[in-house]
C-alpha positions as CSV (number, residue, x, y, z in Angstrom):
1,M,-106.3,88.0,-66.4
2,A,-105.0,87.8,-63.2
3,D,-102.0,90.6,-62.1
4,Y,-99.8,89.9,-59.4
5,F,-98.8,92.0,-56.9
6,T,-95.6,92.4,-54.1
7,H,-96.7,95.0,-51.4
8,F,-94.3,96.2,-48.3
9,S,-94.1,99.1,-46.0
10,C,-91.0,99.3,-43.8
11,L,-88.5,101.9,-42.1
12,L,-84.7,102.3,-42.4
13,D,-83.2,104.8,-39.8
14,V,-79.8,106.2,-41.4
15,G,-79.0,108.0,-38.4
16,T,-79.4,111.8,-39.5
17,P,-81.9,114.2,-41.7
18,E,-78.8,115.3,-43.9
19,N,-77.8,111.1,-44.3
20,A,-81.5,110.7,-45.0
21,A,-81.4,113.3,-47.6
22,R,-77.9,111.9,-48.7
23,A,-80.3,108.2,-49.6
24,L,-82.2,110.3,-51.6
25,D,-79.5,110.5,-54.3
26,L,-78.9,107.0,-53.8
27,Y,-82.3,106.5,-54.2
28,N,-82.6,108.3,-57.3
29,T,-79.5,106.9,-58.9
30,L,-80.8,103.2,-58.0
31,S,-84.2,104.2,-60.1
32,E,-82.9,105.4,-62.7
33,E,-80.9,102.2,-63.0
34,G,-84.2,100.3,-62.7
35,A,-85.8,101.9,-65.0
36,S,-82.7,101.3,-67.7
37,E,-83.3,97.4,-67.2
38,E,-84.8,95.1,-69.7
39,P,-87.9,94.7,-68.4
40,P,-87.5,97.6,-65.7
41,S,-87.8,96.8,-62.1
42,E,-91.4,97.9,-60.4
43,G,-88.8,99.6,-57.7
44,F,-90.7,101.0,-54.6
45,L,-91.0,104.3,-53.4
46,L,-88.8,106.4,-51.0
47,S,-89.6,109.1,-48.6
48,I,-88.8,111.2,-45.6
49,Q,-91.5,111.1,-43.3
50,P,-91.1,114.1,-40.5
51,E,-93.1,111.9,-38.1
52,H,-90.8,109.5,-37.7
53,G,-88.0,111.5,-36.7
54,G,-86.3,112.9,-40.1
55,S,-84.0,110.2,-40.0
56,Q,-86.1,107.4,-41.2
57,L,-86.8,106.5,-44.9
58,W,-90.2,105.2,-45.3
59,M,-89.7,102.4,-48.1
60,R,-92.9,101.0,-49.8
61,D,-94.4,99.5,-52.9
62,D,-96.7,101.7,-55.2
63,V,-98.7,99.1,-56.7
64,T,-95.8,96.6,-56.5
65,G,-92.5,96.6,-55.7
66,D,-89.3,95.2,-55.9
67,P,-88.2,93.6,-52.7
68,E,-84.3,92.6,-53.9
69,R,-83.8,96.4,-55.2
70,L,-85.0,97.6,-51.6
71,I,-82.3,95.0,-50.3
72,H,-79.9,96.1,-52.4
73,F,-81.0,99.9,-51.5
74,V,-80.6,99.6,-48.0
75,K,-77.0,97.6,-48.0
76,Q,-75.9,100.7,-50.4
77,C,-77.2,102.9,-47.3
78,A,-75.6,100.7,-44.7
79,A,-72.1,100.8,-46.5
80,K,-72.1,104.3,-47.0
81,F,-73.6,105.5,-43.3
82,G,-72.0,103.0,-40.8
83,L,-75.3,101.9,-40.5
84,T,-74.8,98.4,-38.0
85,G,-77.8,96.5,-36.1
86,R,-80.3,94.2,-38.2
87,W,-83.0,95.3,-40.6
88,G,-85.6,93.8,-41.7
89,F,-89.0,93.5,-43.3
90,Q,-91.9,91.5,-45.0
91,Y,-93.6,91.0,-47.9
92,A,-96.9,90.4,-49.2
93,N,-97.5,88.5,-52.7
94,T,-101.0,88.6,-53.8
95,C,-102.8,88.3,-57.1
96,S,-105.8,90.3,-58.3
97,R,-107.8,86.9,-58.7
98,P,-108.3,83.9,-56.7
99,R,-105.7,81.7,-57.7
100,L,-104.0,78.8,-56.1
101,D,-100.7,80.0,-56.5
102,G,-101.4,83.9,-56.3
103,F,-100.8,84.3,-52.5
104,G,-97.4,84.2,-50.5
105,G,-94.9,86.3,-48.9
106,G,-91.8,86.6,-47.0
107,A,-89.1,88.3,-44.5
108,H,-85.6,88.8,-45.0
109,V,-83.1,90.2,-41.8
110,L,-79.8,91.9,-43.0
111,D,-76.9,92.5,-40.7
112,L,-76.5,95.8,-41.3
113,A,-72.9,96.5,-40.7
114,T,-72.0,93.4,-42.5
115,G,-74.0,93.5,-45.6
116,E,-74.9,89.5,-45.1
117,T,-78.3,88.3,-44.9
118,V,-79.2,86.8,-41.1
119,D,-82.2,84.9,-42.3
120,W,-84.9,85.1,-44.7
121,I,-88.2,83.4,-45.4
122,Y,-90.1,82.6,-49.0
123,T,-93.4,80.9,-48.9
124,D,-93.5,80.1,-52.3
125,G,-94.4,76.2,-52.9
126,W,-93.7,75.7,-49.1
127,L,-97.4,74.8,-48.3
128,D,-97.4,71.9,-51.3
129,Q,-94.5,70.8,-49.9
130,T,-95.8,70.3,-46.2
131,I,-98.5,68.8,-47.3
132,A,-96.7,66.5,-49.5
133,G,-94.3,65.7,-46.7
134,A,-91.4,67.0,-48.4
135,G,-91.1,70.4,-46.3
136,G,-89.0,71.0,-43.1
137,P,-89.5,73.6,-40.6
138,L,-89.6,77.5,-41.4
């Protein structure tokens, strides 16, 4: 049997070390909500890394992660801390065994001031559609 994984690693600058500490509280609340879902969310790991200045959150998967939960968290941080500009991340979908549909990925870009998606791409199905002549530009 094959296992499927979603991997990502990204930073979010929340402006100050104080905001970073407050973001941990948001993260803990979000993690509790995810654990109570059925099935539980895969979530993601979060830490404040001193080498990134103390104001940047390092978010990444732990074996596998949930890009939607990450996006939700970033939107919460943006609203709470008045963040502006664009932020984005890439992710990879992988599989523990060779499978024709086991690999892909995507990327997502947010406008932090509005919480709106600027653009996104998800490659699942794109290759088959493009080979069949039904696909369009990325």
